[in-house]
N, C-alpha and C positions, 0 to 999 in steps of 0.2 A: 572452246567449242570442239576443237580437234581431239583434245584429250577425252572429252565426254563421249564423242562419237566412237573413239577407239575402245574406251571402256565398255560402252553399251554393246558394241559388236562382240567383244570378248565374252561379256556376260551372256549374251544371246547364244553364242557358240556353246558355252557350258550348259545352259539350260536345255538346249535341243539335244546335245550329246548325252546328257544324263537321263533325259526323258526317254530317248530311244534305248538306253542301256537296260532299263527294266524289262522291256519287251524282249530284247535280244538275249538278255541274261536268262530270262524265263525259259526260252527255247533251248538254251545251252544246258541249264541244270536238269532239264528233262532227259538229257543224254549222258552228261558227266556230272557227278555229284559236286557239291559246293566246295569241298575240301580240295580235291584234285584240280578242279577248275581254277580256284583262286591261286593255288600254287603255281600253275602254269602262267596264269595271267600276270602275276606280279614278278615272276622270274623274268618275263619279257619286258614288262613296264619298268621294273627296277633297273635293268641294264640300260634301257633307253634314257631314263631320268639321270642315271649316273653319268652317262655320256654327255647329256645336255649340260649338267652342272659343271663338269670338268671343262667343257668348251666355253661356257659363258663366264664362269667365275674363276676358272683355273684349278689345277690339281689340288692346291692347298685347301680348297673348299670341301674336299672329300675327308678332311681330317675331322675327328670327333672331339678334339680339344678337351679330352679327359671327361667328357660327359656321355660316353657311349651307353652306360647302363640306363641313364634316364631317357636317352633317345630311343633305346631299344624298347623300354617299357611303354613309352608313348606310341611308338610305332606298332607295338603289339595291340594296344587299345584301338588305334585308328585304322589299321589295315587288317590285322588278323581278326580283331574283335568285330569291327563293322562288317567286313566282307564275309567272314565265315557265318556270322549270325544272320546277316541280311540275305545272303544267297541261299542258305539253308532254309530260311523262312520263305523265300521266294518259291521254293519247291512246293510249298503248301499254301501259298497266297496268290492273289491275282496281281499282275503288274501295276494296275491302277491303284489298288489299295496300298501296295508297298510304296509307290511314288508319293501318295498323299501323306503317309506316315513319315516318310523321310522329309517332306516339306515342313513338317511341324518342328523341325530342329530349332529355329529361332525362339519359338515360344517355350519349348522344353528347356532351352538354355537359360531362360529367365528363371525357371523353377530351380535349376541346378545352382545358379548363382545365389538364389534366395537361401538355399540350404547351406551352401559353402561359406558365403561371406555376409549373410544376413541382409543382403540388398533386396528389399521388398519390391516385387514387381508392381507396376502401376495398376490401377483398376482397369485401365484400358487393355493391358496385356492379359490380365486374368479373364476378362470377358471374352477377348479374342480367342483365348485357349479353349474355353468352354464351347464357344460357337464352332471352332475348328474341329474339336473332338466329336461334336454332334454330326458335323459334315462327314468326317471320316467314318463314323459308325453307319451313316446312311449308305455310304459306298460299299462298305464291307458286307452289310446285311442286305444290300440291294433294296433299301427303303423299308425293310421290315425290322424295326428296332427290337420288337419283342422276340425275334428269333435269336438274338444275341444270348438269351438265357438258355436256349436249347443247343448252343454250340456253333452258331454260324460264324462267330468270331473265333477263328482257329488259332492254334498255337503258332502257326507260321507268321501271322500278323504280330504276335507277341515277340517272336524272335527278331523281326525287322525293327520293332520298337527298341529292343535291347541293343541292337546294332547301332541305331541312331544315338542312343544314350552313350555308348562306348565312343563313338566318333566325337560327340560333344566334349567329353573329357579330354580327348586328344587335341581338339581345337583349342580349348582353354589352356592346355599345356604349352601352346606356342608362346604364351606370354613370358615363359621362362627363358626364351631364346630370342630376345629382341635384337641381339647382335647377329643373328642369322637372317639371311634373306628368306622370303617365303619359299623360293625354289630350293634353297639349301635345306631348310627344315623339312620340306615335303620329301625330298630325295633321300636324305639320310634316314628319316623315320620309316619310309617305305622299304628301303633296302634292309634295315635291321628288322622291321616288322615281318619281312618275308621269312626270316629265320624261324620265327614263331609259327608262321603259316605252314612252312615245310615240316616243322616238328610236330604240329598238331595233325597234319595229314599222315605222317609216318605212324603216329600212335593209332589213328583211326583205322589205318590199313592193317596194322599188326593185330589189333584187337577184333578185327572183323566188322567194325562199325561202318566203315566205308570200304568195301572190297576194291582191289586194284582195278584200274581201267586200262583196257587194251588200246593200242595205237589206232585201231580202226575207229574207236569212239571219238578220238581227238580229230582224226581226219574228217569225220562227219560234221564237225562243228568248227572247222578251221577259220571260217570267216567270222563267226561269232567271237572266237578267241581274239582275233585281230581287232575287232571292234572294241570289245570291253578292255583290252590291254592298251591299245594305241590311242583310240579316240576317247574311251571312257576314263582311262587311268593316266594318260599322259597329256593329250591335247586339252581335254576338259579341265584338268587340274591346273595346268600352266595358264590356260585362258582365265580360269577363275582367279588365280593369283594376280594376273594382270588387270583384271576388272576391279578387284579390291584396291589395288594400288592406284588406279586411275580415278575411281569413283568414291572410294571409301567403303567400309564393310557394310554399312546399313543400306546404302544405295545399291550395292552389288547384290545384296540379299534379295532385292525385288526380282532379279532375273531367275532366282531359284524357283519362283512360282511358275516358270515355264516348264519345269520338270513334270509335274502331274498333268499340265495341259497337253504337253507333247505326248505323254504316255496315253492319255485318253484318245487323242486324235489318231494316233497310230492304231490303237486297238479298234476304234470305230471303223477306220479304213480297212482293217483286216476282217471286218464282218461282225464285230461285237456290237450288240444292241442294248445299250443301257436304258433303264426305265427312267421316268421323269424324276422320281425321288432320288435316284442315284446321281443323276446329273445335278439336281438341286444340292445334294451333299457336297459334290465337288466344287460347285460355285460358292457354297457357304464357306468351305475350308479356305479356298484361294482368296475369297473376299476378306475373310478374317485376317489372313496373313498380310495381305496388302494394306488393309485398313490399319492394322496395328503398326506396320512399318511407317506409314505416312503420319499417323498421329504421334508416334514416338519421336519422329524426326522434328515435328512441330514443337513438341514439348522440350526437346533438347535445344532447339534454337532459342526458344523463349528463356530457358534456364541460362544459357550463355549470355544472352543479351542483358538479363537481369544482373549478372555478375560483373558486367563491364564497369570499371571504375569511372567515376565522374571526371570529366576532362576540364581542366582550367587552363588559362593562358591564352593561346592563340584563338582566334575566332573560329566559328564552325567553317567558314569559307577556307581557312588555311589548314584545317586538319586533314590528315591522311585518312582515306576511307578504311573502315574496318570490315574485313570479310568474315563471314560466318560459314564454317564447314559443317554441313549436316551429314556427317558420315558415320556417326556412331562410335568413332574412335575417340571417345572422351578422355 
């Protein structure tokens, strides 16, 4: 029970932190472009994560063990790819639509696995994906689905989706580093991914794609930078890793549904007035995500129970109980 409570508290912390990040990030990219903002964000977050890793696991954990190139590539996908694409998209999308698109990650992951390893998603997952996409479309178009044909679904939303896809490939890459703790994998990929972020920012500045930013602009958003760097990129990530360790990946994923809920609540508190169809779209998406998680867990438990070998010998009274973990870490 204590482990469950701790895991739930950590998962809640992550959901609330990332939900607020879309609103705060939106206000930040209105002042500093996504490239320069992400460079500063992960310069600060990377240093903090490196310090935490060295303190928790010792200086030897900072070694790359001859796999620096692969760690760099995955860090480029997860941190440069996701953040540059998502925050650039956020400049042209609403925080609530970006949050909902990000929440689709578990369902999109099922499609990626289908393509990569021929693991066919269940009918439940496919139905949930369709329902969730309809919900997201209702939010983006504010209930007028026909307006999608006239351009209400902007390229900013598309960039956020590409960023989510990039982060999914990064997440799946963690399977190659089972000998690394989640903290070590996160820290090393974030630090190496920052090199790609800084390089992309330098190119964007030199080519005039994103002109340089003066110190005054950074001073204007200093608290936003502290939030997205320390709370969004350090505390939230470490809390997420702790929640996954305590509850299992599938159970922890449920707390990811707090992200769009938190974003909507903050936006409404700030004066945003969603219409009925937009709220229905948000409920549809979140309901599809939660429903798919719960049904998939039930199917997983049934599958594991069916695979249990028949037990002979001692009577049922003398057998040890068999626990079933519905975590998704099959």
